[in-house]
C-alpha positions in Angstrom: 49.8 -31.1 79.4 52.1 -30.5 82.3 50.2 -27.5 83.7 48.6 -27.9 87.1 45.0 -29.1 86.9 42.3 -26.6 88.1 39.6 -29.2 87.6 40.0 -33.0 87.8 37.4 -35.7 87.0 38.4 -39.1 88.2 36.2 -42.1 87.2 33.1 -39.9 87.4 29.7 -41.5 86.8 26.5 -39.6 86.8 22.8 -40.4 86.0 19.7 -38.3 86.5 16.9 -39.7 88.6 15.3 -41.1 85.4 18.1 -43.6 85.5 19.6 -43.0 82.1 23.4 -42.8 82.5 24.9 -39.5 81.3 28.6 -39.9 82.3 30.3 -43.2 82.7 33.9 -43.4 84.0 35.0 -39.8 83.0 38.7 -39.0 83.5 39.5 -35.4 82.5 42.1 -32.8 83.7 41.5 -29.2 82.9 44.9 -27.4 83.1 45.5 -24.0 84.6 45.7 -21.1 82.3 44.5 -22.9 79.3 41.3 -22.9 77.2 39.7 -26.3 77.3 36.7 -27.2 75.0 34.1 -29.8 75.9 32.6 -30.9 72.6 30.5 -33.7 71.1 27.0 -34.5 70.0 24.0 -33.2 71.9 23.2 -35.1 75.0 26.8 -36.3 75.5 27.1 -34.8 79.0 29.0 -31.5 78.3 26.7 -29.2 80.3 26.4 -31.9 82.9 30.1 -31.6 83.4 29.8 -27.9 84.0 27.1 -28.5 86.6 29.3 -31.0 88.4 32.1 -28.5 88.5 29.9 -25.8 90.0 28.4 -28.3 92.5 24.8 -27.9 91.2 24.7 -31.7 91.0 26.9 -34.4 92.5 28.5 -37.4 90.9 27.0 -40.8 91.7 30.6 -42.2 91.9 34.1 -41.0 91.3 35.4 -37.6 92.3 35.3 -34.0 91.0 38.0 -31.7 92.4 38.2 -28.0 91.7 41.2 -26.0 92.9 42.0 -29.2 94.8 38.7 -29.2 96.7 36.4 -32.2 96.5 33.2 -30.5 95.2 31.0 -33.5 96.1 32.0 -33.4 99.8 31.8 -29.7 100.5 29.2 -28.3 102.9 27.1 -25.4 101.5 29.2 -22.5 102.9 32.5 -24.0 101.6 30.8 -24.7 98.2 29.6 -21.1 98.0 33.1 -19.8 98.8 34.5 -22.1 96.0 31.9 -20.7 93.5 33.2 -17.2 94.1 36.4 -18.3 92.4 34.3 -19.2 89.3 32.5 -17.2 86.6 29.7 -18.5 84.4 28.5 -17.3 81.0 25.1 -18.9 80.6 23.7 -19.8 77.2 22.0 -16.6 75.7 23.5 -14.5 78.5 20.6 -14.7 81.1 20.7 -11.0 81.8 18.3 -9.3 84.2 15.9 -7.7 81.8 14.8 -5.0 84.3 18.3 -3.9 85.1 20.5 -1.6 83.0 23.7 -2.9 81.4 25.6 -1.1 84.2 23.5 -2.6 87.0 23.7 -6.1 85.5 27.5 -6.0 85.7 27.4 -4.4 89.1 25.0 -7.0 90.5 27.6 -9.6 91.7 29.8 -6.9 93.1 26.9 -5.6 95.2 25.8 -9.0 96.3 29.2 -10.5 97.2 31.4 -7.6 98.2 31.3 -4.6 100.5 32.9 -2.2 98.0 31.7 1.4 98.0 29.6 2.5 95.0 32.4 4.7 93.8 34.7 1.7 93.4 32.0 -0.5 92.0 31.4 2.1 89.3 35.1 2.0 88.3 35.2 -1.8 88.2 32.0 -2.0 86.2 33.3 0.5 83.6 36.6 -1.3 83.4 34.8 -4.6 82.7 32.5 -3.1 80.2 35.5 -1.4 78.5 37.2 -4.8 78.2 34.3 -6.1 76.2 33.9 -2.9 74.2 30.6 -1.8 75.7 31.5 1.0 78.2 29.4 3.4 76.1 26.3 1.1 76.5 26.2 1.3 80.3 22.8 3.0 80.4 21.1 0.8 78.0 18.8 -2.1 78.9 19.0 -5.7 77.6 16.1 -5.1 75.3 18.0 -2.2 73.7 21.1 -4.2 72.7 21.7 -6.9 70.1 22.2 -10.6 70.9 25.9 -10.3 70.4 26.1 -7.2 72.7 24.0 -9.0 75.3 26.5 -11.9 75.3 29.3 -9.5 75.9 27.5 -7.8 78.7 27.0 -11.2 80.3 30.7 -11.9 79.8 31.5 -8.6 81.6 29.2 -9.6 84.5 30.7 -13.1 84.7 34.2 -11.4 85.1 33.1 -8.9 87.6 34.6 -10.8 90.6 37.8 -11.6 88.7 37.2 -15.4 88.6 40.1 -17.8 88.3 37.9 -20.3 86.4 35.5 -19.2 83.7 32.9 -21.5 82.2 31.0 -20.9 79.0 27.9 -22.8 78.1 27.3 -22.4 74.3 28.8 -18.9 74.1 28.4 -18.8 70.3 24.8 -20.0 70.0 22.6 -17.7 67.9 25.3 -15.2 67.0 26.0 -13.8 63.6 29.5 -14.4 62.2 30.9 -11.0 63.3 29.5 -11.3 66.8 30.7 -14.9 67.0 34.2 -14.1 66.0 34.3 -11.1 68.4 33.1 -13.3 71.3 35.6 -16.0 70.5 38.4 -13.5 70.3 37.4 -12.0 73.6 37.3 -15.4 75.4 40.9 -16.1 74.2 42.3 -12.6 74.9 40.7 -12.3 78.4 41.9 -15.8 79.3 45.4 -14.9 78.5 45.4 -11.3 79.8 43.8 -12.1 83.1 45.5 -15.5 83.7 42.3 -17.4 83.9 41.4 -21.0 83.1 38.5 -21.4 80.7 36.1 -24.2 79.9 33.9 -23.9 76.8 31.0 -26.1 75.9 30.3 -25.5 72.2 29.1 -27.0 69.0 30.9 -24.4 66.8 33.8 -26.5 65.6 35.8 -23.9 63.7 35.8 -21.1 66.2 36.2 -23.4 69.2 39.2 -25.3 67.6 40.7 -21.9 66.7 40.9 -20.6 70.3 41.2 -23.9 72.3 44.4 -25.3 73.7 42.8 -28.7 74.6 39.7 -30.4 73.2 37.7 -33.2 74.9 35.2 -35.1 72.7 32.4 -36.7 74.6 29.9 -39.3 73.3 27.7 -41.9 74.8 28.8 -40.8 78.3 32.5 -41.4 77.7 35.5 -39.5 76.5 36.2 -40.6 73.0 39.4 -38.6 72.5 41.1 -35.5 73.9 44.2 -33.5 73.1 45.3 -30.4 71.1 42.8 -29.4 68.3 45.1 -30.6 65.6 45.5 -34.0 67.2 41.7 -34.3 67.6 41.1 -33.4 63.9 43.6 -36.1 62.9 42.0 -38.8 65.0 40.9 -41.8 63.0 38.2 -42.7 65.5 34.9 -43.0 63.4 32.9 -41.1 65.9 35.4 -38.2 66.1 35.5 -38.1 62.3 31.7 -38.0 62.1 31.7 -35.0 64.5 34.5 -33.0 62.9 33.3 -33.7 59.4 29.6 -33.1 60.3 28.6 -36.4 58.7 25.0 -37.5 59.0 25.9 -41.2 59.1 28.2 -42.8 61.6 28.4 -44.1 65.2 26.0 -41.4 66.5 22.6 -42.5 65.4 19.8 -40.3 64.3 17.1 -42.3 66.0 16.8 -42.6 69.8 16.6 -46.3 70.8 13.0 -47.5 70.3 10.9 -50.5 69.6 11.0 -51.8 66.0 8.7 -50.3 63.4 6.9 -53.6 63.3 6.1 -53.5 67.0 4.7 -49.9 66.7 3.0 -50.1 63.3 2.6 -53.7 62.5 4.4 -55.9 59.9 3.1 -53.8 57.0 5.1 -50.7 58.2 8.0 -49.6 55.9 10.9 -51.7 57.0 8.7 -53.5 59.4 9.1 -57.0 58.1 11.9 -59.1 59.5 
């Protein structure tokens, strides 16, 4: 990857107040204009990386730079300015239920710009048209399907023409048609608008189909990264467990715990030494 990096993680470590380490020594470059997927087993730190990019949380050590800015060192006004260059599609959309589709998409424009309502109307309709929902402008979130709601949320996330788009589980809960439509939209909008996209997803097939670069995380570290075909071909047992959806492998089913004998006594199944 020779493209300029929009996001850079350099030796990033992070743990929540409980003390359990989430990320340990993460080094990742997210190149400009590409679609980068963050994947791996649940609890591997994918969404945490999105939160670090947006400055919702700060690394315990190492550095996170976005558009060359050190996110961890920015004062609140500078951080808010940086966030205006980002868009975020939240898991399940997070639409305002008491606002119409039109007003949901118009919300960031009304909050962060001084555009007249006439121009806001045109921008909103263009964004809705881009996701195929211009005709749904007067409906409310309760009136649309899950897939349509995700597309409305995508239109809202694009309202301010972000340079960096982040997607947290954009395919969760979607039927195959809606899933394919959403994946295609992410790819097409990224290319047409010259954005950089970061996707957190567990949907292997659709994500590998649209991604330029895949990062596999596990146990707080980067296991492998590269083009989708290179990741599929990796011989690392953990990567193979993930891409082949194997139940047995380096990722254990049981969270670390005391032995069965300690909890249930020596007569518990498997409890005897």
